Each structure stands twice: as structure tokens, then as C-alpha cells.
KOLKOL-181684 format. One record per residue (C-alpha): y, x, z. Coordinates in steps of 0.25 Angstrom, whole numbers, padded with zeros to 4 digits, always signed. Last residue first. Example, Ala and Ser with C-alpha at 12.3 -4.5 7.8 and 13.67 -1.06 7.14 Angstrom:
<pts>
-0004+0055+0029-0018+0049+0031
</pts>
This chain:
<pts>
-0441+0006+0253-0428-0001+0256-0433-0013+0264-0441-0002+0272-0429+0005+0278-0423-0009+0283-0437-0013+0289-0438+0000+0296-0424-0001+0301-0426-0015+0306-0439-0011+0313-0433+0000+0320-0421-0009+0325-0431-0019+0329-0439-0009+0337-0426-0004+0344-0423-0018+0347-0437-0020+0353-0436-0008+0362-0449-0003+0367-0452+0005+0354-0467+0010+0353-0471+0004+0340-0462-0003+0330-0470-0013+0321-0466-0018+0307-0471-0029+0298-0479-0035+0309-0473-0049+0309-0459-0044+0306-0458-0034+0318-0468-0029+0328-0463-0021+0340-0475-0012+0346-0476-0007+0360-0486-0004+0357-0498+0001+0349-0507-0003+0337-0500-0015+0332-0508-0021+0320-0499-0033+0318-0509-0044+0322-0516-0035+0333-0502-0033+0340-0499-0048+0338-0513-0051+0344-0511-0041+0356-0497-0047+0359-0503-0061+0359-0511-0058+0371-0503-0064+0382-0497-0075+0375-0510-0079+0368-0517-0078+0381-0508-0087+0388-0506-0097+0377-0521-0098+0375-0524-0100+0389-0513-0111+0390-0518-0118+0378-0533-0118+0384-0530-0122+0398-0525-0116+0411-0538-0121+0418-0547-0119+0407-0543-0105+0405-0545-0102+0420-0559-0109+0420-0563-0101+0408-0558-0088+0415-0566-0091+0428-0579-0095+0420-0578-0082+0412-0576-0074+0425-0587-0081+0432-0597-0078+0420-0592-0064+0419-0595-0060+0433-0596-0070+0445-0588-0062+0455-0573-0058+0455-0568-0070+0448-0558-0068+0437-0543-0070+0441-0539-0055+0440-0545-0054+0426-0537-0066+0421-0524-0059+0426-0528-0046+0420-0531-0053+0407-0517-0059+0407-0511-0046+0411-0518-0038+0399-0513-0049+0390-0499-0047+0394-0500-0032+0393-0498-0033+0378-0484-0038+0379-0480-0046+0367-0465-0048+0365-0461-0058+0354-0447-0057+0347-0441-0066+0337-0428-0061+0333-0415-0068+0336-0407-0056+0340-0408-0061+0355-0423-0060+0353-0421-0045+0349-0413-0042+0361-0423-0050+0370-0434-0040+0365-0425-0028+0368-0436-0021+0377-0450-0018+0375-0459-0015+0387-0469-0004+0384-0479-0002+0396-0479-0017+0398-0485-0019+0384-0479-0021+0370-0480-0029+0357-0466-0034+0353-0466-0044+0341-0453-0045+0333-0453-0056+0323-0444-0057+0311-0448-0068+0301-0456-0076+0311-0471-0073+0313-0481-0084+0314-0488-0084+0328-0501-0076+0331-0511-0085+0338-0521-0081+0349-0528-0089+0359-0542-0095+0354-0550-0098+0367-0565-0100+0367-0567-0096+0381-0575-0084+0378-0564-0080+0368-0554-0081+0379-0562-0071+0388-0564-0062+0376-0549-0063+0372-0545-0058+0386-0555-0046+0386-0550-0043+0372-0536-0043+0376-0538-0034+0388-0545-0024+0380-0534-0024+0369-0525-0012+0373-0516-0010+0361-0516+0004+0356-0509+0017+0356-0496+0013+0363-0483+0018+0358-0472+0025+0365-0467+0034+0353-0462+0025+0341-0469+0021+0328-0465+0012+0317-0476+0005+0309-0473-0001+0296-0480-0013+0291-0481-0019+0277-0487-0033+0276
</pts>
């Protein structure tokens, strides 16, 4: 599969994975398997960003009939922060594990899996495509990535221009 990376100014140097690792360790300890990457439709637009770089124009692409998925990397950090705030102040690691185990049992395995999958899927998609910075707008199942652009319509135009140029090469 060929990949062409297009750069733009406002890029992030690397994905922050510390929070993901913490959450995944908790889930691994509880024996949950949570991530699944869905099959790709013919033209899929996947927006990977965070709160610092909101991407506009997503609804415009959806209104054009494109399949657009938005992944905000800060969603996972927010989930870990929510979990951390509920941990007991005393009792150490053992109390924290018992608390989280009871929490997950209370909301159920399926709900836990869906919540974690939804909140951390952006990291999985980024890893799958080898995305190294964000915002990143991924096209055609990873065939092209536009970095640093915060307007989805602009990114689509750049992708289509690139694709047209490369059809004739």
C-alpha cells in the first residue's frame, strides 16, 4: 500500500501515550479485551486531533455523503482523569484495584468495553496508520494523511489534488 505524507505548519511532534498505557494496564489486569478496528469503506475520512486543534468542516463532508470519523485523543485522557478522581484516597494500590474492579463490574463488561473502545480508538487508529503527529486527517484507509490542517474540506481538497496528480504519474 503506497502512502504519501503531506505536511503543514501547526503539527504536534508525537502522540501522548502515557494515559493510554495506564488505562490499558488497568484493563489488562481485569482481563478485558476492548479494541477492534472496523473494516474500511471505499472512501473513509478519519480525523485524529485533540482539544488544542479542533477540526472544522466535518459536517460539510458528511453532507457530501462521505463517511467521516472524528477521534479526539483527549477523550482517553479525560476518561483516565475521571477514573483517577474516583479512586480511594487511602488503601494504596490494592484498594484502587478493588475499587476499579467493582466499578467495571457495576457498569458491566459490554459497557466497559464500549466506553474504552470509544474513548481510545483514536490512539489505535493512529497506531494502525503510523500517524506521528496531529491534527491528522487520514484518507482512503491510510493511503494518504494530511497533517496540520484544521479544516476537513481543505484537507479533502489537498487529498483529491494529490490523488489526481498521482494518477497520471
